[in-house]
N, C-alpha and C positions, 0 to 999 in steps of 0.2 A: 951030574944030578943027584948023586949022593951025598946026605947030609944036607940036603935041602927041604925044608918041612914045607909041605902046604894044605889047605885046607878047603875040602868042599863042602860049603855052608848052603842049607835051601832052607827058604823061608817062604813067607808069602806075605802078599803087601797088595792093596785093592785090588782083591778079587784073582790075582796073578801068581802062581809057584815060580821065583828067582833060584836061580841054582847059581851060586860064582864060586869062582877059586881063589883063593885070599892066602897073603903070606903070613898074617900074622891075626890071631883072635884072641880076645881078652875081654872081661869084664869092665865097663864103661865105669865111668868117675860116677853119671849120673844113674841112678837105682833105677833098674829092670831094663835094663841096656846091655847088649851084648857089641864092642868096637871090631868090627873089622877095617884091616889095616893092609894096602899092597893089593891091590885088585889085579887077577893079571888074567888075561887075553889070550886069544890064539897067538899062532903065528901070523908074523907080519909076512912071510912069504910064501904064502897059501894062495893058490888060483883060485878055487874056491872060495865062495865068499858064505857066511851064513847070517842071513838077515836077522836072527835073534840073536844074534852076537854082536851086530854092527847095530841093532838099536840100544843093547847093554853099553856100547862102547861109547853111545850119545847121550845118555842117560850119566851114565858114571864117570864121562871123561876128565872132570877138575876136580873130581873127588880123591880126597885124600886121605879120607877116615868117616866110614859110615857106622851109624850107630842105629841097631834095629832091636826092635822091643823083644826082649825074651820071651814074651807069648807068643812072638810070629814065627820064631825059631823051629822048624820041625827036624833037623839032622845037621851035625857037626860029623866030619870024618876026617881023619890026615890020612893023605894019600900019597903015593911016592911021585905021579906025573899029575901035571895037567891034564884037564878034559876042555871042553868045549862049554862056556860059559850060558846058561839060557835061559828065557823066559817062557814058562808052556800055562796054558789055560788053568784056573782051579777046582775048572769042574761046573756043573750048572750054578748058576748066580743064586747064592743065598744056601747052598747045600753044607757049603762047610764055612764057618767064619768062627774068629776067635770071641770067647766069651767075655765081654770085659765086666770085670766088678771089682768094686772099692776095694783095696785092703784092709779098711773097717768099715764095717756098715754098721749106725747107730740103731739100737733097736728101735722099735716105734714107739709112741708117745703113749702114755699113759701108764706101760709097763715098767 
């Protein structure tokens, strides 16, 4: 396990909080996005099956690289060992939401 970098990335999407363990995190070629590569899931030989991790496995089954908007990222941690990837509810509907704003806002007409 020594020498292997792993990252825990927490971000929100569609009212849910995603916590994923990945092998690499970098800025994407597309402005304003973070690239997540090598999504890591729990051990294959576990007897207990976590339904939230199973739904994540199905959602990211064929994904090689995931691009997440920078404003959706809550936290990125470098960790020494993987944990369990999961999805948790994001709280009350509408209580926490990204504040979408354009990069440039033109001045009002007439000024």
